[in-house]
N, C-alpha and C positions, 0 to 999 in steps of 0.2 A: 390175860384175855387179850387178843388180838384185834385192836379194831381201828384201822389205816382211816388217816383222817383225812379231810377237805384241802389243807394242805397240803400235807403227802400227795393225793392225786393228784393236784396244781403241779407241784412244783415236778413231779416224775412224766408226770402226760406232757407237758413243756418242756423236757428236760432238752432235747438233742435243741430245736428252734431256740432256746437260750443259752446256746451252747455252754450248759452244765451234762453233757453224756454221762447216765450212769457205768458206774466199773463192775464188770460181774467176775467170780472168780470160782472159779470149782480143776478137783481133781480128775483125771485122767486114770484109766483104766489099771496104769504104771505106777501111778501116785503123784504124778507130776503135776504140778500146780501148775494153773493160767489164769491169767487174766485177761479180760479183752473187755471193748465200749461196747454199748449194749445201747441203741440211739432207739430202739422200741420198745424199753423197758416201760411198765404201764401199773397202774395198779386194776386189777382184775374185778376184785370184790375185796368185804373189808376185810376179807384176811389174805389176800391173795397177790401177788402180781403176777407179770404174765411177758414174756417177749418174744417176739418173731425174730427168727434165729432162719437169715437169706436160701442155708446151702446147707441141703437137706442133708449130707453128710459130713457134718463139721463137728468139729473137735467136742462142743459144749453136747450136740445131740448124743454122741456115742458114750460121754462119759455119763451124763446122767443116769441111763440104764445101769451102770454099775455101780455109780456113787452117786447119790443123786443131792447130796449137800450143796448148798452153795451158798453165796453172801453175794450183795450188789450194793457198792457203796453212791447214794446220791452228795456231792458238794456244791454246794453255791458260793465261789469264793469272795464276792460281793458282800452279801448276806453273811457268812460264815454259817452258813444253814449246813448241816449235814446229818445223814441217818448211815445207819447201816443195817438191813433186815439182811437174817440169815432165817434160811428156811431148806425146802427140799421140793427140788423139781421132780417135773414130768412132762412126757410128752400131750401134749393134747390131741388125739384123731378124731375127736369128733367134730363134724365139717359147719357145723353153726357155731361153736367155741372158737373155732375157728380163724373162721370171717368175724368172728368178732375184735378177737387179738390184730388179727392184718388191716381189718379197716382203722382201727383204732391207734396204728402204728403212723408215722409221722411221713407225710409227702412224699418227701426225700426217698425214706427208705421204701416202703412201697415203689416208688417207680423205681427201685434196683430189681425187684421182683415182680414185675408184672404177672408173670404165669403163676403168682403162687406155691412154687414149688419146696417152700423154703418148711418148717416147725416149729409149730406154734409150741410154744414151752410155759405151763403154769407151774406158780412157786408158791408152796404153801407157806407162807411165814410163820415162825416160828418166836420168832424177836426182833425188835428194834432195838437199836443201839442210837445213843447220840452221846458224844463224847465222854466214852466208859460210861455213862448212865442209860440203864437198862428202861426204858421209855414204855414197851409194852412184851408181855411173855404169853405163849399160848399155855393155858390150860392144860394138864399130865394128864 
């Protein structure tokens, strides 16, 4: 069962400000893996993460339509706290959900997309791993 903790929420929601931005990986339609920093990564619900992707035509948004599997890595080198979140991403078009995700993003990221042209992505978390140990896993 996936039940993201308050500690995870606090760490992810403050990651950019704390200089511990989340790294996200995905695979494009050609099978090429990509990694990128995601300053808007946040806990969206007890078993979901979310990301605001500023570029509406970006590679991540195109890729999740073909291959929704993604992973996100959080690591704080000072505390040595780290989690890998594995799951399935989708673009969220519901305007209320888009607003929640955009509004929960750090101010720096919102200022980079003041017209809200980006895409909201929701990630259904299937597994959380820390230092090789599975902490949580979605029931089959």
